C-alpha positions, 0 to 999 in steps of 0.5 A: 500499499502506498501511503502518498496515494491514499486520501480520507476523504472527510475531515480528521480532527487534530486530536487523534489525527491519523498519519502516513509516512511519506518515507521521510521518517516524519509523519504527515497527516492524511489530506482531506478530500477538501483539500486536494483533487476528489477521487472517484467513487470508483478509484480502487485506493480511494479511502472513506472517513467514518463521518463521511460514510454516515453522512452519506447513508443517513446513519449516525457513526455510532452505527457504523461502529456497532456493525463493526462491533458484529463483525459485518465490517472490518475496516483496515486500520492506519496508524490507529485510526480506521480508513473504509475502502470501496469494499466497506462502503459496498458492504454497508451499502449491503447492510442496510439494504438487507436491513431494510428489507427484513434481513436479520444481523445474523442472515446479513454477517452470514451473506457477507460472509459466504462471498470468500476472499475473491468473490468465490462464493457468490454462488452460494450467496445468491442461493441463499438470497434466493431461498431467504427472499422467498421466505420473506416474500411469503412473510410479507404475503402473509402479513399483507392478506392478514391486513387486508382481512383486518381492514374488511373487518374494520369496514364492516364495524365502522358501516355498521357504528355508522348505520346505528347512529343514523338509525337512531338520529344521532348521526355524526356522533363522535364527530366535531358537531355530532351528539353534541350538538344535537342533544343541547336541543 
């Protein structure tokens, strides 16, 4: 890893700042993207700061550290500081997407672990994803059917209540200006 080419793209605070060895024997702070030419998101050597990823994905830095604690992310350390590569950024994006569609953290970890070192586990990932997404679809369809049945029942109950109120001359009871006005007459 050539340290002169890597840049962290978010500001790093002075206290506990990340440094690089430029070969002169002197530690130099890692440059932020705001002070250097921006690197493409697709640059294989692009590094991200935790605050930048948190802002990009609309989550807290604490959430990112939580995913690290659960072994879903493993950013490399540079001089005791975390740096996030394109790989960690892609993993974080997968984690958030999987969570949003109903995967548990254990399932997400299982899925990510299937990948392997160089992507040799992609067929296993596809099989896992097909099986688990099928199960999620079945669960959601069942919930959808239950919601539809509940909505039908609530509409019947509401209709019966309104019919009762109309038959007793108290239409609009329970609504603004309803029964309270009728009882004053």
